[in-house]
N, C-alpha and C positions, 0 to 999 in steps of 0.2 A: 858867095852863098847868100841867098835871099832870106827874108825874115822867116818865111815858112820853114825853110830848110834848117835855119838856126834854131828855131823853136823845137823842131823834131829832134835835132841832135841833143839839145838840152834835156828834153824829156827822156830820151834814151839813156843818157849818161846818169841823170838823176835816178832813174829807175834801177840802173845797175848798182849804184851806190847804196840805195835803200835796201835792195835785195841782199847785197853783200853784208850789210850791217844787221840784217834781220829786224828792221824797224817797221812797225805798223805805220799807217798814214797818220794816225794821231800822234804817235811818238815822234815821227819825223817833223811834223808841224811844230810840236812843242820844242824840239831841239833847235830848230832854225828860227823860231820866234815869229811865226805867222799863223793866221787862222787856218783851220783845217779846210774850210771852204775855199780859201784863196789857194791853198796847195792843190786842191782838187782841180781847180781851173787851170793850173799850170801843168798838171800831169794828165789831164783827160784826153788831150789831143783834139778836143772839139773846136778850139780856136788856136791861131798861131801866135798868140801873145807871148812875148818874152817877159821874164821876171824883171822887177825893178833892180837897180844896181845893188842896193843894200841887201836884197834877198840873195842875189848871186854871191855877194861877199860872205854873207852868213853861212850859206851852204858850203862854199869853198873852205871856210875856216873850220866848220864842223867836221868835214870829211878829209881835210888836209890835202886838198887838190887845188889846182890853179883855176882862177875864174875863166881864163882863156880856154882851158880844156873843157870846162863845163859848157861853154857856149860854142864849142866846135871850132874855135879859132886857132887851136894848137893841139898837137898830139902828145904834148908833154904834160903828164898829170901833175907834175910838181911834187914828186916823191922825195926829192932831196931835203927840202925843209922839214918834211915829216920825220925823216930819219934823225935830223938834228934835234928834234924836240920830242923824241919818243918817250922819254921819261923826264918829268918835271917835278918840282916840289910845290905844294900849295898849302897855305896855312889852313889848319883845321877850322879856325874861326876867323871871320873877318872883323872889321872894326865895330860892327854892330852885333857881334856875337852870333852871327848866322853861320851855319856850317856849309862847307862845300858839298858835303855828302847829301844834304837835302836837295840841293840843285841837281846833282847827278841822278838821284832817284827819280826826280820829276822828269828829267830828260830821257830816262831809260824806260818809261812806261811802255809795256808790251814786250819787253825783253826779259829773258831769264836772268835772274840775279843769284849769284853764289856769294855766300857771306860767312866769314869766320869772325865772331865777336871777340873783342878784347877781354871781356869779363863775362857778362850775361847778355843775352840777346836784347838789344835796346828797346824793342817794341814791347817787351814783357816786364819792364821794371815797375814795381809798385811804388806808391808815394813814399813809404818808409825807406825803401832802398835808395830812391832818388835823394831823399833828404840826407841819408847817411853818406852817399857819395859826394854830395855838394858841401857837406859839413856846414861851415858858418856863412857861406856865400849865397845870399838870396838870389842874386842874378844867375848864378850857376844852377840853382835849383829850378828856376823858371825855364832856363834853357834846356835842361834835361827833360823837364815835363813836356815842353814843346817838341823836342826831338822824339820822345816816346810816342806822343800822339801822331806825329807825322809819319813815323815808320809803321805804326799800326794801320794808319789810313792807307798807305801804299800796299800793305799786305792784304788788305780787305778788298782791293779793287778786283773786278771780275777777271782781268787779264793777268793777274799776279801769278808768278811762277818763281818761287824762292826756295833755294836749298841752303840750309845752314849746317855747318859741321864744326865741331869743337871737341876738345878733350873732355872725357867724362869726369876726369879729376877736377876740372874747374867747377863743376856743379857739386861734386862731393865736398870740396873745400868750402864752398859757400854754405852748404847745408850744415857743416860742422862749425862754421864761424871761425875759420882759420885764415891765415894770410891777411889779405887786405880787408877781409870781412870780420876780423877780430873786433869785438865790441858791439856788433849788431845783435840785438836781443833775439832769443830763440823764437819768440812769437812772430817777429818780423821775418825771420828766415823761413819759418813754416808757412807764413802767408805768401811769401814770394814763391816758394816751392809749389804750392797749390795753384797759384796764379799762372805760373809757367805751364804746368800740366793742363790746366783748363784752356789756356790760350792755344796750346798745341792741338788739343782736340777740336777746338772751334775752327782753326784755320786749315787743318789738314783736309785735303792733300795739296792745296795751293802753297802752303808753307810746310816744309819738311825738315825736321831736325835729325841729324845723324851724329852719333857720338863715337869717337875713336879713342884708343888707349894712348894717352899722352906720354907713356913711358917708352913707346916704340915709334911714335910718329909726331911730327911737329908741323903746325901751320901758323904763319903769322896772322895777326888781325888784318883782314882785307875784305874788299868787296869787288866782285867782278860783275860788270853790267854787260851781259851778252858777251860779244867778242869785240866790242868797240872801246871799252874803257875799263881800267882796273885801278883801284886805290888801295895802297898798302899803308896802314896806320902806323906812324912812328912816334906818336905822342902829340906834339904841337903841330905837326905837319903830316900831310899825306904824300907818298910817292905816287904821283899821278901818271899812269902808264897808258900810252895810246898805241904802242907798237903791237900789231896783230900777232906777231910771232911770240912776243913776251906774254901776251894775254893768253894765247893758246897754251903755252907752257904752264902758266899758273892754273888754268882751267884743268889741264891734264893732271896736275898734282892734286887739285881739289877733288876731282873725280876718283882719284886713287884712294883718298881718305874715305870716301863714301864706300868704295868697294871693300875696304878693310874695316868698315865700321863694326864695333862691338854691339852697338845698339842702333837698330834701323828705325826709319821714320815712323812706321806703324807701331813700334814698341816704345817710342820715346816718352809719350805722356805717362804711360804706366810706370816706366822706369823712374822718371822724375818724381812722381807721386810717392813712390816707395822709399825715397831717400830718408834716412833717419836724421832728425834734427835735435841733437842733444842740447841741454842747457850748458852754458859756459861755466 
């Protein structure tokens, strides 16, 4: 196989991987760590140039295929290693207090994101709620502030498509100051309630919130990035899932929650704003 044939085979296989993952050109370039212009040169077909070795390795790692298959040197995609690492654990925070979730959001630009929050939607937290959650840790407060800003930034991007679902009881407990929210002043809960409603109105329809009855349905805290990655939150770690079959199962369950929602996205802001906030 000459250079031109190898380049053509590489472009063909990369295009198939990109289409299968539903990635835009920008999202793919971000995921494999190269400039979009450099990626365009590799995929345009205008010249027969093969990618650098480190680019091939990065693509192979991202899609869990062999480098030889990418270059047309083998018909073995390398699916066995992928099966062995379909589910891994990853620390929620690294040594510098950065979250894996922030990196995954950046890599998923242009993909549909499905999200079940652990408590409140991260991008909608007020300063008072952040301070309450962080308690006496200034470092944790700064991290939560940064996380909120980052999530809101991704939600405002033109290509954003985010569906969130959660039990309505989680918001009712918050408004009443019960459970983990015991001790949060009514004025701060009312401010947070109004902020959630206003943010929902501002971001709709790119960001859509659905509320289901938690007495009859359950969804663990998780985020699905298209059909390429899922992360289930377990506290200090994420279950990082890359198996397409498992991700499709989780997506099917998520979509079922939406179909059975008691409050739909176009009603969510009004429903949240009407929540009573009693004094403790």
